[in-house]
C-alpha positions as CSV (number, residue, x, y, z in Angstrom):
1,M,22.8,-52.5,-25.8
2,H,24.0,-48.6,-25.8
3,V,26.1,-48.3,-22.5
4,N,26.7,-44.4,-21.8
5,N,30.0,-43.3,-19.5
6,K,30.3,-44.1,-16.1
7,L,28.5,-41.6,-13.5
8,F,30.6,-41.0,-10.5
9,A,28.9,-39.4,-7.6
10,L,30.1,-38.7,-4.3
11,D,27.8,-38.4,-0.7
12,I,30.3,-36.1,1.5
13,G,28.7,-36.3,4.8
14,T,29.4,-35.6,8.3
15,R,30.7,-38.9,9.2
16,S,31.9,-40.7,6.1
17,V,32.4,-40.1,2.3
18,V,30.4,-42.4,-0.3
19,G,31.3,-42.9,-3.5
20,I,29.5,-44.6,-6.1
21,I,29.7,-46.2,-9.6
22,L,26.5,-45.7,-12.0
23,E,26.4,-46.7,-15.7
24,E,23.7,-46.0,-17.4
25,S,21.9,-48.1,-20.4
26,D,18.5,-47.7,-21.8
27,D,17.3,-45.2,-19.2
28,R,18.3,-47.5,-16.4
29,Y,21.0,-47.3,-14.2
30,Q,23.1,-49.6,-12.8
31,A,25.0,-49.3,-9.1
32,V,28.5,-51.4,-10.2
33,D,30.8,-50.3,-7.2
34,I,30.6,-48.6,-3.6
35,V,33.5,-47.4,-1.7
36,V,32.8,-45.7,1.7
37,R,35.3,-44.1,3.9
38,E,35.1,-42.5,7.6
39,H,36.3,-39.1,8.2
40,K,40.0,-39.4,10.2
41,E,38.6,-36.3,12.1
42,R,36.0,-33.6,12.8
43,S,36.1,-32.0,9.3
44,M,32.7,-31.6,8.7
45,L,29.9,-30.0,10.9
46,D,26.2,-29.4,10.0
47,G,26.9,-29.7,6.0
48,Q,29.7,-27.6,5.9
49,I,33.4,-28.8,5.3
50,H,35.7,-27.0,7.8
51,D,38.5,-28.9,6.6
52,V,39.1,-28.5,3.3
53,L,42.6,-30.3,3.2
54,S,41.3,-33.5,5.4
55,V,38.1,-33.8,3.2
56,S,40.3,-33.8,-0.1
57,E,42.2,-36.5,1.5
58,I,39.2,-38.9,1.7
59,I,38.2,-37.8,-1.8
60,T,41.6,-38.9,-2.9
61,E,41.3,-42.2,-1.5
62,I,37.6,-42.9,-2.6
63,K,38.8,-41.9,-6.2
64,E,42.0,-44.1,-6.1
65,A,40.3,-47.2,-5.3
66,L,37.5,-46.9,-7.6
67,E,40.5,-46.1,-10.4
68,V,41.7,-49.2,-9.8
69,T,39.0,-51.4,-11.2
70,H,37.0,-48.5,-13.4
71,G,39.8,-46.6,-14.8
72,P,40.6,-43.1,-14.3
73,L,38.0,-40.5,-12.9
74,N,37.9,-36.8,-13.5
75,K,34.5,-35.8,-13.0
76,V,32.4,-36.2,-10.2
77,C,28.7,-35.3,-9.4
78,V,28.1,-34.2,-5.9
79,A,25.3,-32.8,-3.7
80,A,25.3,-29.2,-1.4
81,A,24.4,-30.9,2.1
82,G,20.8,-30.1,2.6
83,R,21.6,-29.1,6.3
84,A,23.2,-25.9,5.1
85,L,19.7,-24.9,3.4
86,K,18.0,-22.0,5.2
87,T,14.0,-21.6,4.3
88,E,12.3,-18.4,5.2
89,Q,8.6,-17.3,4.8
90,T,8.3,-13.3,4.0
91,K,5.3,-11.3,2.6
92,A,5.8,-8.2,0.8
93,V,3.0,-5.3,0.3
94,I,2.5,-2.6,-2.7
95,D,0.6,0.5,-2.6
96,I,-1.3,0.1,-6.0
97,S,-4.1,2.7,-5.4
98,G,-4.4,5.0,-8.2
99,K,-1.9,2.5,-10.2
100,P,-3.0,1.4,-14.0
101,M,-3.8,-2.3,-14.1
102,F,-1.6,-4.5,-12.5
103,S,1.1,-6.3,-15.1
104,K,2.9,-9.7,-14.9
105,Q,6.4,-7.8,-14.7
106,D,4.5,-5.9,-11.4
107,I,3.9,-9.0,-10.0
108,L,7.1,-10.5,-10.6
109,H,9.1,-7.5,-9.0
110,L,6.4,-7.9,-6.2
111,E,7.4,-11.4,-5.9
112,L,11.5,-10.6,-6.3
113,S,11.0,-7.9,-3.5
114,A,9.8,-10.7,-1.1
115,V,12.7,-13.0,-1.8
116,Q,15.1,-10.4,-1.1
117,K,13.4,-9.7,2.1
118,A,13.5,-13.3,3.0
119,Q,17.3,-13.1,1.8
120,A,17.4,-10.4,4.4
121,A,16.0,-12.2,6.8
122,V,17.8,-15.4,6.4
123,A,21.2,-12.9,6.9
124,G,20.0,-11.6,10.2
125,E,21.8,-8.5,11.2
126,K,25.0,-9.3,9.6
127,N,23.8,-7.4,6.4
128,N,25.7,-10.2,3.9
129,E,22.8,-11.3,1.9
130,H,24.5,-11.6,-1.0
131,H,26.0,-14.5,0.8
132,Y,23.3,-16.3,0.2
133,Y,21.8,-18.4,-3.0
134,C,18.4,-18.1,-3.4
135,V,18.0,-22.1,-4.7
136,G,13.9,-21.8,-5.4
137,Y,10.9,-20.2,-3.7
138,S,7.4,-21.0,-4.1
139,V,4.5,-18.4,-4.0
140,L,1.8,-19.6,-1.2
141,Y,-1.1,-16.8,-2.4
142,Y,-1.7,-13.6,-3.6
143,Q,-4.1,-10.9,-2.0
144,L,-5.7,-7.9,-3.0
145,D,-6.7,-5.1,-0.3
146,G,-6.5,-8.3,2.5
147,E,-8.3,-11.1,0.4
148,V,-6.8,-14.0,-1.1
149,I,-7.1,-13.8,-5.0
150,G,-5.9,-16.0,-7.4
151,S,-4.0,-13.5,-9.7
152,L,-3.1,-10.3,-9.5
153,I,-2.8,-9.2,-13.5
154,D,-4.9,-6.6,-14.5
155,Q,-6.6,-6.4,-11.0
156,R,-7.1,-2.9,-9.7
157,G,-7.3,-1.8,-5.8
158,N,-5.5,-0.1,-2.9
159,E,-2.9,-2.8,-2.0
160,A,-1.4,-5.8,-3.3
161,S,0.6,-8.4,-1.7
162,V,2.4,-11.6,-2.1
163,E,3.4,-14.5,0.6
164,I,6.8,-16.9,-0.4
165,I,8.5,-19.5,0.8
166,A,11.8,-19.1,-0.1
167,T,14.8,-21.3,0.5
168,F,18.7,-20.3,0.5
169,L,22.4,-21.7,0.5
170,P,25.5,-20.2,1.8
171,K,27.9,-19.9,-0.7
172,V,30.3,-20.9,1.5
173,V,28.9,-24.4,1.2
174,V,29.5,-24.3,-2.5
175,E,33.0,-22.9,-2.6
176,S,34.5,-24.9,0.5
177,L,33.0,-28.0,-2.0
178,L,34.9,-26.8,-4.9
179,A,38.0,-26.1,-3.3
180,A,38.0,-30.1,-1.8
181,L,37.3,-31.2,-5.4
182,D,39.8,-29.5,-7.1
183,R,42.7,-30.5,-4.5
184,A,41.4,-34.2,-5.2
185,G,42.0,-33.6,-9.0
186,L,38.5,-33.6,-9.3
187,E,36.0,-31.4,-11.7
188,M,32.7,-30.8,-10.5
189,D,30.5,-32.6,-13.4
190,A,27.3,-31.9,-12.0
191,L,25.7,-30.3,-8.4
192,T,22.5,-31.1,-7.0
193,L,21.0,-30.3,-3.3
194,E,20.8,-33.5,-0.8
195,P,16.7,-33.3,-0.1
196,I,16.4,-32.7,-4.1
197,A,18.6,-36.2,-4.9
198,A,16.4,-38.4,-2.3
199,I,13.2,-36.7,-3.3
200,N,13.7,-37.3,-7.3
201,V,14.7,-40.8,-6.5
202,L,12.1,-41.4,-4.1
203,I,9.2,-39.1,-4.7
204,P,8.5,-38.8,-8.6
205,A,6.6,-35.2,-9.6
206,S,3.6,-37.4,-10.0
207,M,3.5,-38.1,-6.1
208,R,4.3,-34.7,-5.1
209,R,0.7,-33.6,-4.7
210,L,0.8,-35.7,-1.8
211,N,1.9,-34.0,1.6
212,V,4.6,-36.1,2.4
213,A,7.7,-35.8,4.5
214,L,11.3,-37.1,3.6
215,V,13.7,-37.4,6.5
216,D,17.4,-38.0,5.8
217,I,18.9,-38.9,8.8
218,G,22.8,-39.0,8.9
219,A,25.4,-39.2,11.9
220,G,25.2,-35.4,12.9
221,T,21.7,-33.8,11.3
222,S,18.6,-35.1,10.1
223,D,17.7,-33.4,6.8
224,I,13.8,-33.1,6.2
225,A,12.0,-32.2,2.8
226,I,8.2,-31.7,2.7
227,T,6.0,-31.7,-0.6
228,D,2.7,-30.8,-1.3
229,S,0.3,-29.7,-3.9
230,G,2.7,-30.9,-6.6
231,T,6.1,-29.3,-5.2
232,V,8.6,-29.1,-2.4
233,V,7.3,-26.5,-0.1
234,A,9.9,-26.6,2.8
235,Y,13.1,-27.6,3.7
236,G,14.5,-28.0,7.5
237,M,17.3,-29.6,9.5
238,V,17.5,-30.5,13.0
239,P,21.1,-30.9,14.5
240,V,20.5,-34.7,15.8
241,A,21.0,-37.6,14.2
242,G,22.6,-41.2,14.0
243,D,25.4,-39.7,16.6
244,E,23.1,-39.3,19.0
245,I,22.2,-43.0,19.3
246,T,26.2,-43.9,19.4
247,E,26.8,-41.5,21.8
248,A,23.6,-43.3,24.3
249,V,25.5,-46.5,23.5
250,S,28.5,-45.1,24.4
251,D,27.2,-43.5,27.9
252,E,25.2,-46.8,28.7
253,F,27.6,-49.3,28.3
254,L,31.0,-47.7,28.9
255,L,32.5,-47.8,25.4
256,D,34.7,-45.2,23.5
257,F,32.9,-43.7,20.2
258,P,33.9,-46.4,17.8
259,L,33.1,-49.2,19.8
260,A,30.0,-47.8,20.4
261,E,29.2,-47.0,16.4
262,K,30.0,-51.0,15.9
263,A,27.8,-52.2,18.6
264,K,24.7,-49.7,17.6
265,R,25.3,-51.3,14.0
266,D,25.5,-55.1,15.3
267,L,22.4,-54.3,16.7
268,L,20.5,-53.9,13.0
269,E,21.9,-57.6,12.8
270,N,21.8,-59.5,15.8
271,Q,19.5,-60.5,18.4
272,S,22.2,-59.9,21.0
273,I,25.7,-58.3,20.7
274,T,29.0,-59.0,22.9
275,I,30.6,-55.9,24.3
276,T,33.9,-54.9,26.1
277,D,33.6,-51.8,28.0
278,I,36.6,-49.5,28.9
279,L,37.5,-51.4,32.2
280,G,37.6,-54.5,30.1
281,F,34.7,-56.6,31.2
282,E,32.7,-58.4,28.3
283,T,29.1,-58.2,28.5
284,M,26.6,-59.9,26.1
285,V,23.3,-57.6,25.9
286,S,20.0,-58.6,24.3
287,K,19.1,-56.3,21.5
288,N,15.3,-55.7,23.4
289,E,17.8,-54.8,26.4
290,A,20.0,-52.4,24.9
291,V,17.1,-50.5,22.9
292,E,15.6,-50.2,26.6
293,R,18.5,-48.7,28.0
294,I,19.1,-45.9,25.0
295,A,15.1,-45.4,24.8
296,P,15.5,-42.0,25.9
297,A,17.8,-41.2,22.9
298,I,15.8,-42.4,20.7
299,D,12.6,-40.4,22.2
300,R,14.8,-37.5,21.9
301,L,15.7,-37.9,18.3
302,A,12.1,-39.0,17.3
303,G,11.0,-36.1,19.2
304,T,13.1,-33.7,17.7
305,I,12.2,-34.8,13.9
306,G,8.6,-35.2,14.8
307,E,8.5,-31.3,15.8
308,E,10.3,-30.0,13.2
309,I,8.0,-31.6,10.7
310,L,5.0,-30.2,12.2
311,K,6.6,-26.7,12.2
312,L,7.6,-26.9,8.5
313,N,4.1,-28.6,7.3
314,G,1.9,-25.9,9.1
315,N,1.2,-27.7,12.6
316,K,-0.1,-30.8,11.3
317,P,1.1,-34.0,10.2
318,P,1.8,-35.2,6.6
319,K,0.3,-37.9,5.5
320,A,3.3,-40.4,5.2
321,V,7.0,-40.0,6.5
322,M,9.9,-42.0,4.5
323,L,13.1,-42.4,6.2
324,V,16.3,-42.5,4.8
325,G,20.1,-42.4,5.5
326,G,21.9,-44.8,7.9
327,G,20.6,-43.0,11.0
328,S,17.3,-44.1,9.4
329,Q,18.0,-47.6,11.1
330,T,18.1,-46.7,15.0
331,P,16.0,-49.3,16.4
332,D,12.3,-48.4,16.8
333,L,12.6,-45.2,15.4
334,P,9.5,-45.7,13.1
335,R,7.4,-46.6,15.2
336,R,8.0,-43.9,18.4
337,L,7.9,-41.0,15.5
338,S,4.5,-42.1,13.9
339,A,3.2,-42.1,18.1
340,I,4.6,-38.4,18.1
341,L,3.1,-37.3,14.6
342,N,-0.4,-39.4,15.6
343,L,-0.2,-41.1,12.3
344,P,-0.4,-45.2,11.8
345,E,2.9,-47.1,12.2
346,N,2.8,-48.0,8.5
347,R,2.6,-44.7,7.6
348,V,6.2,-43.9,9.1
349,A,8.6,-46.4,6.9
350,I,12.6,-47.0,6.2
351,R,12.8,-46.8,2.6
352,G,16.1,-48.4,1.2
353,L,17.4,-48.9,-2.7
354,D,14.6,-51.5,-3.3
355,A,12.2,-48.4,-3.6
356,I,14.4,-46.9,-6.7
357,N,12.8,-48.9,-9.8
358,S,14.9,-47.5,-12.1
359,V,18.5,-48.8,-10.3
360,S,19.6,-52.2,-10.2
361,F,22.7,-53.0,-8.0
362,A,25.9,-55.3,-8.6
363,E,25.7,-58.3,-6.5
364,H,28.3,-57.8,-3.9
365,M,26.7,-54.3,-3.1
366,T,24.6,-54.1,-0.2
367,K,20.9,-52.1,-0.4
368,G,20.6,-50.4,2.6
369,P,19.0,-46.6,3.4
370,E,22.4,-45.1,3.6
371,L,23.0,-45.7,-0.3
372,V,19.2,-43.7,-1.3
373,T,21.2,-40.1,-1.1
374,P,24.3,-41.1,-2.8
375,I,21.9,-43.3,-5.9
376,G,20.1,-39.8,-5.6
377,I,22.9,-37.9,-6.2
378,A,24.1,-39.3,-9.2
379,I,20.8,-39.7,-11.0
380,A,19.5,-36.1,-10.1
381,A,22.7,-34.1,-10.5
382,K,22.9,-35.7,-14.1
383,Q,19.4,-35.3,-14.5
384,S,18.5,-31.8,-13.1
385,P,22.1,-30.2,-12.7
386,V,22.9,-27.2,-10.9
387,Q,24.9,-25.2,-13.2
388,Y,27.4,-22.2,-12.2
389,H,27.2,-19.0,-14.5
390,T,29.1,-15.7,-14.4
391,V,26.7,-13.1,-15.5
392,Y,27.9,-9.1,-15.5
393,V,25.3,-6.8,-14.0
394,N,26.2,-3.3,-14.7
395,G,29.2,-4.0,-15.2
396,Q,30.6,-6.4,-12.2
397,P,31.0,-10.2,-12.8
398,V,28.5,-12.1,-10.6
399,R,28.8,-16.0,-10.5
400,L,25.5,-17.7,-9.9
401,F,24.4,-20.9,-8.6
402,E,21.7,-22.1,-11.0
403,V,18.8,-25.0,-9.8
404,N,16.4,-23.9,-12.7
405,K,16.3,-21.6,-15.2
406,L,18.2,-18.9,-14.8
407,T,16.3,-15.2,-15.3
408,V,17.4,-11.8,-15.0
409,G,16.2,-11.7,-11.4
410,D,18.0,-14.3,-10.3
411,C,21.0,-12.3,-11.4
412,L,19.5,-9.2,-9.9
413,L,19.1,-10.8,-6.4
414,A,22.8,-12.4,-6.4
415,A,24.2,-8.7,-7.4
416,G,22.7,-7.4,-4.2
417,I,20.6,-5.1,-5.8
418,K,17.4,-4.1,-3.8
419,M,14.3,-4.9,-5.1
420,N,12.2,-2.7,-3.7
421,K,14.1,0.2,-4.8
422,L,14.3,-0.3,-8.3
423,Y,10.8,1.1,-9.1
424,G,10.7,5.1,-9.0
425,R,9.4,6.6,-6.0
426,P,5.7,8.2,-6.1
427,G,5.5,11.9,-6.6
428,L,4.6,13.5,-3.2
429,A,1.1,13.7,-2.4
430,M,-0.7,17.2,-1.9
431,I,-3.9,17.5,0.2
432,V,-6.4,20.0,0.1
433,S,-9.5,21.0,1.6
434,L,-12.6,20.9,-0.7
435,N,-15.7,22.3,1.1
436,G,-14.3,21.3,4.2
437,K,-13.2,17.6,3.8
438,N,-9.3,16.7,3.0
439,V,-8.9,15.5,-0.1
440,T,-5.7,13.8,-0.9
441,I,-4.4,13.7,-4.5
442,P,-1.5,11.2,-5.3
443,G,1.9,12.0,-6.8
444,K,2.2,10.6,-10.2
445,H,3.5,6.6,-9.9
446,G,7.3,6.3,-10.5
447,Q,8.4,4.4,-13.6
448,Q,9.3,0.6,-14.0
449,P,13.2,0.4,-13.5
450,V,15.1,0.2,-17.0
451,L,16.5,-3.7,-17.8
452,L,18.8,-4.5,-20.6
453,K,20.4,-7.6,-21.5
454,N,23.1,-7.4,-24.0
455,G,21.9,-3.7,-24.6
456,I,18.3,-5.0,-25.1
457,A,15.1,-4.4,-23.3
458,C,14.3,-7.2,-21.1
459,S,12.2,-8.6,-18.6
460,F,12.6,-9.8,-14.8
461,D,11.6,-13.6,-15.9
462,E,14.1,-13.7,-19.1
463,H,16.4,-16.4,-19.2
464,V,20.0,-15.3,-18.7
465,D,23.0,-17.3,-20.0
466,G,27.0,-17.5,-18.9
467,G,28.6,-14.1,-20.0
468,D,25.1,-12.4,-20.4
469,Q,25.6,-8.8,-20.1
470,L,22.9,-7.2,-17.8
471,T,22.0,-3.4,-17.2
472,V,19.8,-2.1,-14.6
473,Q,18.9,1.8,-13.9
474,K,16.3,2.4,-11.4
475,G,13.0,3.9,-12.9
476,E,12.4,7.6,-12.9
477,D,10.7,9.0,-9.4
478,G,7.3,10.3,-9.8
479,V,6.5,14.2,-9.3
480,R,3.8,16.0,-7.6
481,P,0.7,15.9,-9.3
482,E,-0.4,19.2,-11.6
483,L,-3.9,19.9,-12.0
484,T,-6.2,23.0,-11.7
485,L,-9.2,23.2,-10.4
486,G,-11.2,22.1,-13.1
487,E,-9.9,19.1,-13.8
488,L,-10.1,18.5,-9.7
489,I,-13.8,19.6,-9.5
490,G,-15.1,19.1,-13.3
491,E,-17.3,21.2,-14.4
492,L,-19.3,23.4,-11.9
493,P,-23.0,22.7,-11.7
494,T,-25.7,25.7,-13.2
495,K,-29.1,26.4,-13.0
496,T,-31.5,28.9,-14.6
497,V,-33.9,31.2,-13.1
498,I,-36.2,33.3,-14.3
499,I,-36.8,37.1,-12.5
500,N,-39.4,39.5,-13.4
501,G,-39.7,37.9,-16.8
502,Q,-35.9,37.6,-17.7
503,R,-34.0,34.3,-18.0
504,Y,-30.8,34.0,-16.3
505,E,-27.9,31.3,-15.8
506,V,-26.4,31.0,-12.3
507,S,-23.5,29.0,-11.8
508,A,-21.7,27.7,-8.8
509,R,-19.2,30.3,-6.8
510,I,-15.6,28.9,-6.1
511,T,-13.0,30.2,-3.9
512,C,-9.7,29.2,-3.1
513,N,-8.1,30.1,0.2
514,S,-11.2,32.8,0.7
515,L,-10.6,34.8,-2.7
516,P,-12.9,34.2,-5.4
517,T,-11.0,32.3,-8.6
518,S,-11.5,30.1,-11.6
519,L,-11.5,26.7,-12.9
520,S,-8.3,27.3,-14.6
521,K,-5.9,28.3,-11.2
522,P,-3.6,25.8,-10.8
523,V,-3.9,23.5,-7.1
524,E,-1.3,24.0,-4.6
525,D,-0.5,21.9,-1.4
526,R,-2.7,23.2,1.4
527,D,-5.3,24.9,-0.9
528,E,-9.0,25.6,1.1
529,I,-10.8,25.2,-1.7
530,I,-15.1,26.1,-1.3
531,F,-17.2,25.9,-4.5
532,E,-21.0,26.0,-3.6
533,M,-24.4,27.0,-6.1
534,P,-26.2,29.9,-4.8
535,D,-29.4,28.2,-3.5
536,T,-31.2,31.1,-1.7
537,T,-32.6,34.1,-3.3
538,E,-30.5,36.5,-1.6
539,S,-27.6,34.4,-2.8
540,V,-28.7,34.3,-6.5
541,L,-29.3,38.0,-6.7
542,K,-25.4,38.4,-5.5
543,E,-24.3,36.1,-7.9
544,L,-26.1,38.2,-10.8
545,N,-25.0,41.4,-9.4
546,L,-28.9,42.4,-9.4
547,A,-28.1,45.0,-6.2
548,E,-31.3,47.0,-6.9
549,M,-33.3,43.9,-6.8
550,L,-31.8,42.9,-3.7
551,S,-32.0,46.1,-2.1
552,D,-35.9,46.2,-2.7
553,A,-36.2,43.3,-1.2
554,R,-34.4,43.6,1.6
555,P,-36.0,44.9,4.9
556,F,-35.7,48.4,5.5
557,F,-34.5,49.9,8.7
558,I,-33.8,53.0,10.3
559,K,-32.7,54.6,13.1
560,I,-34.1,57.9,14.4
561,D,-32.1,59.8,17.5
562,G,-31.2,56.0,18.0
563,T,-34.3,54.5,17.8
564,E,-34.4,51.7,15.2
565,H,-37.2,51.4,13.0
566,K,-38.4,48.8,10.7
567,V,-40.4,50.4,7.6
568,T,-42.2,47.7,5.8
569,D,-44.1,49.8,3.1
570,F,-40.4,50.7,1.8
571,M,-39.5,46.9,1.5
572,G,-40.6,45.2,-1.8
573,K,-42.7,42.2,-2.3
574,M,-41.4,38.6,-3.3
575,Y,-43.0,36.0,-4.8
576,I,-41.5,32.5,-6.2
577,N,-43.7,30.5,-8.4
578,G,-46.7,32.8,-7.2
579,L,-45.9,32.5,-3.6
580,A,-44.9,34.8,-0.9
581,A,-41.2,34.2,-0.4
582,N,-38.4,36.2,1.2
583,L,-34.6,36.4,0.7
584,Q,-33.8,33.0,2.4
585,T,-36.6,31.0,0.2
586,R,-34.6,28.2,-1.4
587,I,-34.1,28.7,-5.1
588,D,-34.4,25.5,-7.5
589,H,-33.9,25.4,-11.3
590,L,-36.6,27.0,-13.4
591,D,-38.2,29.0,-10.5
592,D,-40.0,32.2,-11.5
593,I,-38.9,34.9,-9.2
594,R,-41.1,37.9,-9.2
595,I,-39.9,41.5,-7.0
596,E,-42.4,44.0,-6.7
597,K,-40.7,47.8,-5.5
598,G,-41.9,49.3,-2.4
599,M,-42.9,52.9,-1.8
600,E,-40.6,55.4,-2.9
601,P,-38.6,56.1,0.4
602,S,-38.5,59.7,1.4
603,L,-38.0,62.0,4.4
604,R,-41.7,62.9,3.5
605,S,-43.0,59.5,3.2
606,L,-41.1,58.5,6.2
607,V,-42.7,60.8,8.7
608,K,-46.0,60.2,7.4
609,I,-45.7,56.4,7.7
610,L,-44.3,57.3,11.2
611,G,-47.1,60.0,12.3
612,V,-44.0,62.2,13.3
613,P,-45.2,65.8,13.6
614,A,-42.7,67.7,11.7
615,S,-44.4,70.6,10.3
616,E,-47.5,73.0,11.1
617,S,-49.9,74.2,8.1
618,M,-52.6,77.0,8.3
619,P,-55.1,77.5,5.8
620,I,-55.9,81.1,4.3
621,F,-57.3,82.6,1.4
622,F,-55.0,85.3,-0.6
623,N,-56.7,87.2,-3.4
624,G,-59.3,84.6,-3.4
625,Q,-57.1,81.6,-3.8
626,Q,-56.6,79.2,-1.0
627,I,-53.1,78.7,0.4
628,H,-51.5,76.7,3.1
629,L,-49.0,78.0,4.9
630,Q,-46.6,75.8,6.6
631,Q,-43.5,75.8,9.3
632,E,-41.1,73.4,10.5
633,L,-41.6,71.7,13.8
634,I,-38.8,69.4,13.6
635,Q,-35.7,69.7,11.6
636,F,-33.9,66.3,10.5
637,T,-30.3,65.9,9.7
638,R,-27.9,62.8,8.1
639,E,-24.2,62.8,9.3
640,G,-25.0,66.5,10.0
641,I,-26.6,67.9,6.9
642,K,-29.8,68.9,6.7
643,L,-32.7,67.3,5.0
644,G,-35.5,68.4,3.1
645,M,-38.7,66.7,3.0
646,D,-38.2,65.4,-0.5
647,D,-34.7,64.2,0.2
648,R,-34.1,60.4,-0.7
649,I,-33.4,57.9,2.3
650,H,-32.1,54.4,2.7
651,S,-32.0,51.8,4.7
652,G,-29.8,51.6,7.8
653,D,-29.7,55.6,7.8
654,E,-28.9,57.5,11.3
655,L,-31.4,60.5,11.6
656,N,-31.3,63.3,14.3
657,T,-34.1,65.5,15.1
658,K,-34.1,69.1,16.4
659,Q,-37.1,70.6,18.3
660,K,-37.8,74.2,16.1
661,D,-39.5,77.1,18.0
662,T,-42.8,77.5,16.8
663,Q,-44.0,81.3,16.2
664,H,-47.5,82.6,15.0
665,F,-48.1,82.9,11.1
666,I,-48.1,86.7,9.9
667,F,-48.9,88.2,7.1
668,Q,-45.5,88.3,5.7
669,D,-45.1,84.4,5.6
670,V,-47.6,84.4,2.6
671,F,-45.0,85.8,0.4
672,N,-42.9,82.3,1.1
673,F,-45.5,80.5,-0.7
674,V,-46.9,83.0,-3.6
675,Q,-45.8,84.7,-6.2
676,F,-46.8,87.8,-7.9
677,D,-45.5,90.9,-10.4
678,I,-45.6,94.7,-8.9
679,P,-47.2,96.8,-11.6
680,K,-44.6,99.1,-13.2
681,D,-47.1,102.0,-12.8
682,S,-48.2,101.4,-9.5
683,R,-48.2,104.3,-6.8
684,G,-48.8,102.6,-3.3
685,F,-50.5,99.1,-2.2
686,S,-52.7,98.4,0.6
687,L,-52.8,95.1,2.8
688,L,-56.2,93.8,3.8
689,I,-56.9,91.3,6.4
690,N,-60.5,90.1,6.1
691,G,-61.2,93.5,4.2
692,E,-59.7,95.5,6.9
693,K,-56.2,97.5,6.3
694,A,-53.6,95.4,8.0
695,A,-49.8,95.3,8.5
696,F,-47.0,92.9,7.6
697,D,-46.7,92.0,11.0
698,D,-50.4,91.2,11.7
699,R,-51.0,87.8,13.1
700,L,-53.1,85.3,11.0
701,A,-55.8,82.7,11.8
702,P,-57.1,79.7,9.8
703,G,-59.4,80.9,7.0
704,D,-58.5,84.6,7.0
705,E,-58.7,86.4,3.7
706,L,-55.8,88.2,2.8
707,N,-55.3,90.8,-0.2
708,I,-52.9,93.4,-1.8
709,T,-54.7,96.4,-3.4
710,F,-52.2,99.0,-5.7
711,E,-53.7,102.0,-6.9
712,S,-53.2,100.8,-10.2
713,P,-53.9,97.7,-11.7
714,I,-51.9,94.6,-9.9
715,G,-51.1,91.2,-11.7
716,L,-50.7,88.0,-9.7
717,K,-49.0,85.1,-10.6
């Protein structure tokens, strides 16, 4: 049989300190000796050593007592009190819109951000989160856009979140424990946590898929641990325990505290006890009577523990409850606790050393539930020790309390580095108006932090050893987006139209802040961008700069002396795919447009169309040729300039008229309408009207025949 060195373990409780010696042989342990000493004064409170000197004296007494039989003891396994643990449940949320696929490192960063948020919540308003060790955390669930999801790796969406439950231990608890051991001449061989110690020996990993509560009831506090789904999901503590019952015995039977503690213990083994109160009266009390008289205190203890179990377990009872510790032997406690949790009585039970199969005991040792924790400390601290390491983060030494594998993320938490500040901040977004709708263009995402271990790139979950040098640099911030209108919009749409037999390509027009622009223009914050495809005949002709056709197709309006006239004869006719159309008709891809010109818009055409009596005419004959004599009755002006009948007019012109004085036609008017040559050898001439001699100012009548005769031959042009 191979026998290893002895294991020396201490369970430092509120009322007493238990020292135990175990020997390991062939993967089994034998408890060979135990020494129990009670504190001489209140040197422990809620798992925290308040008087290092006093506690170290008790540890020294136990050490020296065991050394008498087992020789020098230099190293010891101890546990940090579970009642000092603080558990916090928190949620961390991150915006991942527009971000590339979510990676494992992104998830670890999100989880560590949640742990740090829980750490801050535990520290409260004192801003001393670095005074707490994270001894472990579990992910409860991930969410993507508000929906629970199994894994965030390679997922895309708008918002990712994780909810975790994390457990913390104040550093001062560990530091004071080290100080007390050092004063007693002991070196910490291994460290564990009290709830872990009890669970490791009573609830192996194979049983932790069950929802079970383990309650370690000491003197001053009761520690609670909950298992479920293969892990320890919650730790808790209530400040009531065995002393609550002792005080009830003291009050009910007028006993000082030590005598009340003895009477309480005697009730565990005897059906009646004899007590002497502070007045000197001796009384015999039956166990049933004693329990009945202290029942309110037992109910308070059961009720407080039951409420905490329900709180830690999501307001539902666990499948079973195991009770350990000296206070678990409080009379009738299991039955009352089962009633509070609405569990069958056989689902709440006291578990003693007989439940630990891997340990045997020397004959002189008792096997009560108060020894479960010290046995567990020895075994758990040796099998799963908590170690201390010093690492350096950005050159500063950081001491870490390692429960499991120590990672880079653990070191950053311990160094007080704000995890949610490590990633570079996203660049400022831009907001633009696109065809009347606000569009947000997110800034570029910030970069991941730079993590180095001993000068080599590493990740949050990489293992760290004592003495490692870690360097962390915040990731670079993102920048405001830089893109062109083309990158924002893409290619502008186009369509083909046929106008009077010729094919044209029409592109959407684009304006920025009401000014025409191109797709190469950089986008700026608050830009108002409009791009639209010409969709009517008018907008297509404008886009193609076919001004003449556009003019032909538009209605023709003109004002004469302030009165507006629409002249349809001057308007062209428009047909789309052979059907009559106008400027507001919608145009589709490959439409065939035909535009026919209207009448030439001259003043003569206008007065004719409108029937305006603008002139007077008289037919006569001159030298045998018919001539029409004319005179203006109305004078037209445009912007003060006189117009002739052959002058062109335009839509929108404003014309003014003036009535002219009319006169009779006379012979002399003929010369405004005819030309002729006077013979060079002419000696004179005669004017004739209807064959009779006349003068230049003689009045004419319609149809008159006018002649000019010369004394020599006359040539008429």
